[in-house]
C-alpha positions in Angstrom: 11.5 -42.2 25.7 11.6 -38.7 24.0 9.3 -37.3 21.6 11.6 -34.2 21.0 11.8 -33.4 17.1 15.3 -32.0 16.5 14.9 -29.1 13.9 18.1 -28.4 11.8 18.4 -25.0 10.4 20.1 -24.4 7.1 18.4 -25.8 4.5 17.4 -24.2 1.6 13.4 -23.2 1.0 12.6 -23.9 -2.5 9.3 -23.3 -3.9 7.3 -26.3 -5.1 7.0 -26.6 -8.9 4.7 -29.4 -10.3 6.8 -31.1 -13.1 3.3 -32.6 -14.8 -0.7 -31.7 -15.6 -1.3 -34.1 -13.1 1.2 -32.6 -10.3 -0.5 -29.1 -11.4 -4.1 -30.6 -10.7 -3.1 -32.0 -7.6 -1.6 -28.9 -6.4 -4.9 -26.7 -7.7 -7.1 -29.1 -5.9 -5.2 -28.8 -2.7 -5.4 -24.7 -2.6 -9.0 -25.1 -3.8 -9.6 -27.4 -0.6 -8.0 -25.0 1.9 -10.2 -22.0 0.9 -7.0 -19.9 0.2 -7.4 -18.9 -3.3 -8.2 -15.5 -4.6 -12.3 -14.8 -4.7 -11.6 -14.4 -8.5 -10.6 -18.0 -9.1 -12.8 -20.7 -7.2 -12.5 -23.9 -9.0 -9.5 -26.6 -9.4 -9.5 -26.0 -12.4 -9.2 -21.9 -12.6 -6.2 -22.7 -10.3 -4.8 -25.3 -12.8 -4.8 -22.5 -15.3 -3.4 -19.9 -13.0 -0.5 -22.2 -11.9 0.3 -23.1 -15.9 -0.2 -19.5 -16.5 2.1 -18.4 -13.9 5.1 -21.1 -14.9 5.1 -19.9 -18.5 5.7 -16.2 -17.4 8.4 -17.5 -14.5 6.2 -17.3 -11.2 6.1 -20.4 -8.9 2.3 -21.8 -8.2 1.5 -20.0 -5.4 2.4 -16.1 -6.3 1.0 -17.2 -9.6 -2.4 -18.4 -7.7 -1.9 -15.4 -5.2 -1.6 -12.5 -7.9 -4.1 -13.9 -10.1 -7.0 -11.8 -9.9 -9.3 -13.3 -12.9 -11.6 -12.0 -15.1 -13.2 -11.9 -18.6 -11.9 -15.0 -19.9 -7.9 -14.1 -19.7 -6.1 -14.8 -16.4 -4.7 -11.4 -15.7 -2.1 -10.5 -13.0 -2.2 -7.6 -10.1 -0.1 -4.9 -11.4 2.2 -5.2 -8.2 3.4 -8.5 -9.2 5.0 -7.4 -12.8 7.4 -5.5 -11.5 9.6 -8.7 -9.9 9.3 -10.4 -13.0 10.6 -7.9 -14.9 13.3 -7.2 -12.1 14.1 -11.1 -12.3 15.1 -10.9 -15.8 17.4 -7.7 -15.4 14.8 -5.0 -16.4 14.9 -1.8 -14.6 11.9 0.2 -13.6 11.2 3.7 -13.0 8.1 5.5 -12.5 6.9 8.7 -10.9 3.8 12.0 -11.4 4.4 15.3 -12.8 2.5 18.0 -13.8 -0.9 19.8 -12.3 -4.6 19.9 -13.5 -5.8 18.1 -16.3 -2.0 17.5 -17.5 -0.7 16.2 -14.1 0.8 12.5 -15.1 2.1 8.9 -14.3 5.2 7.9 -16.1 6.7 5.0 -16.4 10.2 4.2 -18.1 11.5 0.4 -18.7 14.8 -0.3 -19.2 15.5 -3.4 -20.9 18.6 -5.5 -20.2 20.5 -4.0 -23.5 19.7 -0.5 -22.3 16.8 0.2 -24.6 14.3 2.6 -22.9 10.9 2.5 -23.5 8.6 5.3 -21.7 4.9 5.6 -21.3 2.4 8.2 -19.6 -1.3 8.3 -18.2 -2.7 11.8 -17.7 -5.9 12.8 -15.8 -7.0 14.5 -19.4 -6.6 10.4 -20.8 -8.8 8.6 -17.7 -11.6 11.0 -18.6 -11.6 10.6 -22.1 -11.6 6.9 -21.2 -14.1 7.5 -18.6 -12.3 6.5 -15.8 -11.8 9.5 -13.9 -14.3 9.7 -11.0 -15.7 5.8 -11.7 -17.1 4.6 -8.4 -14.5 2.5 -6.9 -10.4 2.4 -6.7 -10.9 5.6 -9.4 -12.5 7.7 -6.7 -10.6 6.6 -4.1 -6.7 6.0 -5.2 -7.0 7.7 -8.6 -3.0 8.6 -8.6 -2.4 4.8 -7.9 -5.2 3.3 -10.8 -3.0 6.2 -13.2 0.4 4.6 -12.1 -1.2 1.3 -13.0 -2.7 2.3 -16.5 1.4 3.8 -17.1 3.2 0.9 -16.2 0.8 -1.9 -17.8 1.4 0.1 -21.6 5.5 0.6 -20.6 5.5 -2.6 -19.3 3.8 -4.7 -22.5 5.4 -2.7 -25.5 8.6 -3.1 -23.4 8.9 -6.2 -21.7 6.9 -8.1 -24.3 9.0 -10.9 -24.3 8.3 -11.2 -20.7 4.5 -10.4 -20.4 3.4 -12.6 -23.6 0.6 -9.7 -23.7 -0.1 -10.1 -20.4 -2.9 -7.8 -18.8 -3.4 -6.3 -15.6 -6.2 -7.2 -13.2 -6.8 -2.7 -12.7 -7.2 -2.6 -16.2 -9.5 -5.4 -16.9 -11.7 -4.6 -13.8 -11.8 -1.3 -15.6 -13.6 -1.6 -19.1 -15.5 -4.5 -20.6 -14.7 -6.6 -23.4 -11.3 -6.1 -23.9 -11.4 -4.6 -27.2 -12.4 -1.3 -25.4 -8.9 -1.0 -24.0 -6.6 -2.0 -26.5 -6.6 1.5 -27.9 -4.0 3.8 -29.8 -3.5 5.5 -26.6 -1.8 2.6 -24.9 0.2 2.1 -27.6 1.3 5.5 -27.9 0.6 7.7 -25.2 0.2 11.3 -27.2 3.9 13.2 -27.2 2.1 16.3 -26.2 1.3 14.9 -22.5 4.8 14.3 -22.0 6.2 16.8 -23.1 3.6 19.5 -21.3 4.5 18.0 -17.7 8.5 18.5 -18.5 9.0 14.7 -18.7 12.9 13.7 -19.0 
């Protein structure tokens, strides 16, 4: 008798989506036992919350766990996961760097499905004011990338609050504690002079 198993191709691959809290917890336990959960979420309960939070904003379970960074009592996502959420909802995202010296600035522009554009910026000067510039870790190794994440966070929360529901980026939460310290006027309304100084369009 042959032990060969015939494999069929052409089937559509779909994510596993729990339909009850019991199924969520079973999946969370499986992920926990596998040892493949991110370092920031170590218990089945934390994984459960990550899955439920991800489902609320449109992420399938495994992506929700993979992109969840944990921390400060709120489930933040890695900044790289956010564009996918917006693109899935027909938003557009444009990012660029401009300027030199103290006015070098990261820009992010979010275009909503109705065409409304929301632009935010974060400059070297802003980073120094927030005591982030030269900070040990990613701000020393990848300063422009960190500026990009800040500008993206401001623009996406202001321009796509209906998608993100106040979600913060892991990169931001790792920078500053407690949470109230990063909810400043600079986030909601970056200085217009900074954008003008670098000739933003």
